[in-house]
N, C-alpha and C positions, 0 to 999 in steps of 0.2 A: 476488615481490609488492613491498611498497613503494610509493611514490608512482606513481601508474597514469598510463601514457601510451599513445599509439596507435602501436605501432611497424610494424605490418602494416596493410596496406589491409583495410577492412571494406566489404563490398558495401551497396550503396544499400537503403533501405527499413528500416534498424534501429530498435529501440527503443530508447532509453538510459533507464533508471531510476536516478536518485539518490537513495539512503534508507540506512534502518536494516537492519543485518544483526544479527540477536540469536539466542541461544540458549534455546529454550524448555523450560522444566520443567512439564509438565503434568499436574496431579494430578487425577484423577478419583474422585470419590466418591460414594456413594449417600446415605449418612446424614448428617443436619445436622452441620458442624463443631463440636467438642466443645472448648471452650477449657480449657487445663490439663491434657488428656489427648490421647489416641490416637484418630485418626479413620482407618479404613482407607480407603486409596485404591489405585489403580493408578496407578503413578509411572512416566514416560518420558520422557527427554530428545531432544528435536527440534530441527532448525533452523528458525529462524522470522526473524520480523521483517517489517513492514509493506512495507516497498520489496522485500526480498530474495523475499518471497510473490508480490507482482505480477508481478515478474520472472519467475519460476518458472511461475505458471501462464500467462502471455503467451507463453511458450517452448516451452510445450504444444501450440500451434497447429504443423502442420507447415508448415515454411517460413519460421517468423517468427524471426528474428535479434534476440538479446537481448542486453544488456550491463548489468552493474550496476557502479556506483561506491558504494561503501560503506566504514565503517572498521570493523575488529576489532582486538581485543587478540591479542597472542601467543599466547596461552592456548589458542586455538580456530582461528586463523588457516587452519591446513593443512585442518583439518576442514569448516569452511564451505567453502573454495574447493571441495573435493571435491564437496560436495552440491551445489552451485550448478553444477558443471559436470556432474554428473550429471543435473540437469535440464534442461540443453541451456543455461544462461546463461554466458554470458562473464563471469567476475568480475574486475572491477578494484578490488581490495581494498588498502586503505591499510591498513597494520600498526601500530598504536599502541604504542609501547614504554611509555608511562605508565597508560594505562588498560586494564583488562580486556575482553574482547568482553561487551558488554550481554545481561542475563540478565532473562528474564520468567517468573515463577511464575505458571502459568495454573491457576487453581481450577475444575474445572467438576464443576457439581452435575447429577447423571445423572437429574436428573428428565425431564419430557417435554419443555422446552424448551430441555435441555442450556446452560444460561447458564452465563456464566463471568465470573470476577472475574480481573482482571489484578494482581500485585503486580511493580513494574518497577524495575531497575536499569538505566539507559541505557548506561553504561559508556562504551566508546569510541564506540559509534555514533551518538551526539549531538556528538563532536566533529569531526565532518565539516566542513572549513571552506574558503575559497578557494584557499588553498594547494595543497589537493588538487584543484583542478579545472585543466584544459587544455581550451583552445576546440577543441583537436585531436579530443577526446571526440567532439565532434560531425560527425566525418568520417562521410559515408554514413549520418548519423541522419535519420530521416523524423519521429521523434516524441522527444519527452523528457518523461519524467514524474518527477515531484518530491514524495516523501513527505513530509506535511505534518508528520512528527516534526520535521523539519528546522528548523521555524519556532517551535519552543520554547527555542532557544538561541540567543546572539548569533552564534558564529561560523557555525549552522547559516542563519540569516536572511541573513547575509552571503553564505554559498554560493549560496541562491538567489536573491539578487538578481545575482549575478555570470552563474550560469546561464542566466537569464531573458534578460539583456540579450546574452548570447552567441546564445542562440536566438532572438531578435529580429532581429539582425543577419544571422542566414542564412534566416531565414523558417521555422524550424523551430517546429511548434505545440508547446504545453506544456499537459500536463494536471496537475491537483494533486489529492490527495485530504487533507481535514482530518486525518485520522486519529485524533483523540481527542478526545471532548466534555470529557473532564475537563481534559484541558491547554487546550482552548480557552476554559473559564472563566477562566483565570489570564491566558491572554493576551491577552483581549477581542475581542469580534466587530470593532470598528472597526480595531482593529489588525491583526487578521488579514486584514481585505477591502482594508487599503491596501499590505500586504506582496505580495498575490496580484495586485495590477494588472498586467495583462501576461498571465494566464493565459489558455488557450483555452478548456479544460474544467475543470469543477469537480465532483468525485463524492463529495460529503457523504454520510453515513447520515442516516436520517431526524432522529435526535436531535441530529446536528451543523446539520442545515439550518435546524432550530428554534432550537437555541441563537444560530446566527448572526445570524438576524433577529428574534429575540422572537416570532415566530409560532407557533401552537399547532398550526396545520395544515401537514402538509407539503407539499402542493401550493400553498399560500400562500408557503411559505418557499421552495420551489424556483423558484417565479416572481417572488419579489423579488431573489433572489441572480442569476438571470438577466440581471437590469439592471445587473449589475457584471461579470459574466463570460458571455462568449457562449455558452456552452453549460453547462447545469447537468443532471447526472444523477444525480438522489436515490436512494440505497438503502434498501429497506425490506425486505429480509431475506423474510419469507413473503408480505409485501406489493407485492413486485417491484419495478419502477421506475418513475419519474417524470422525463420529459425535459422540458426549457424552455429557450425562447430568446425573448428581447425582452421580458420580463416575463409571459410565459403559457405554461403547460404545455401543450405540442402533443401530447405521447403519453405513454401509460399501457402498461408492459410487464409483463405478469403473471409472476408466480414459476413454477417448475417445482416440483411437489409432490415433499416429500423428509421422510425421518424423521431428525430431527437425533441426533446422536452427539456432536457437539462444533462449535460454531459460531466457534470460532478461526478466524480467516482467510477468513472467507465474502465478505466485503465486499473483500477481495485479491484473492480468485479472481474475485469478479466484475470488478474494475478491470482485472485482466491478461487477461482474455478478453476485456472490451470493447476494449481497447487494441489487442489482437494482431488483432481482426476490422476496426478502422479502418484498421489497416496493410494488411490483406487487400483493401481498397476497399469493405468495406461500411459503408452508412449508420450515423448513430447509435442509430437505433430498431432495426435489424438487429442491429448489435453488442450492443446491449443486452439483448437477448433471448439472445445466445450468453453475454453476463455472469450472467443467472439460472440458464443451465444451469450454468454453471460453480459458481455459488454453491451449489446444490441438491447436486452432486457433493461440494463441500469439507465441507458439514455432516454428511454421511453416513461420513466417516472421521476418525480423530482427528489432530489437526496441522493447522497453518496451508498446507502443500505440496500440490501435486497427490499422489493415492496413486501408488504406481508401477505400470506396466502389467503386468497380470496374465500 
């Protein structure tokens, strides 16, 4: 590992993801959290991170070549590399000698909606910076996907700018997932939209789309965003997805029914499957259908990565 480079030929049509690699500590509880004492929970440690999850779900499609640029600490670098490789992703991990691997504690209420709350220590994941980038990473790449978490630090924003410029120079389309409504509040909608200028596909959640536009209706929000980004795919969970171009919603894709156990990573699953379908030649509407199927599969098992083959 160390600073990534491309030392061997990569077949054409690859997806390059730049983003976060995280260790998830998932705690599932049935009873309300009891301050000051114990709450029984089932706890597991799993690989995660929005960028890494997207890469793994994209690689799940046969014939899809996926690479991941990310930064991890020395504490868990080897484990994350093994887990990514097992999912079919080619890891290009920068090992940070000063910060530990990012960790997220996922508190999952096992009620009907399986809603989750995140406690996030981003660690090394948000220290990805322009020095970790090489234009050679785009050799053989058909699409570049950027995790929105990169926009929440100065080094990450600088990396996004460098990567966007390099992709534009090569004619490589770029997609971005805003990643976190909570962090977007701090960054600000106007600043976010200025930072993503040049992105071809934006994949916000319902809450993110509304936050970025001030609209209360997700269709209105998606339409407004599509005046800034050529294609907007708004993810609505059980409400399916909306596709918008040139200021108008032009397609609505229904969700696939599912019984949720853990909603962690459902949006990442949608994004990964959507991008893999585009790489395979599908149109955006068909790709969104595949995204909805992946999202349904994601919520029916624990963790943000695809389930292991039976």
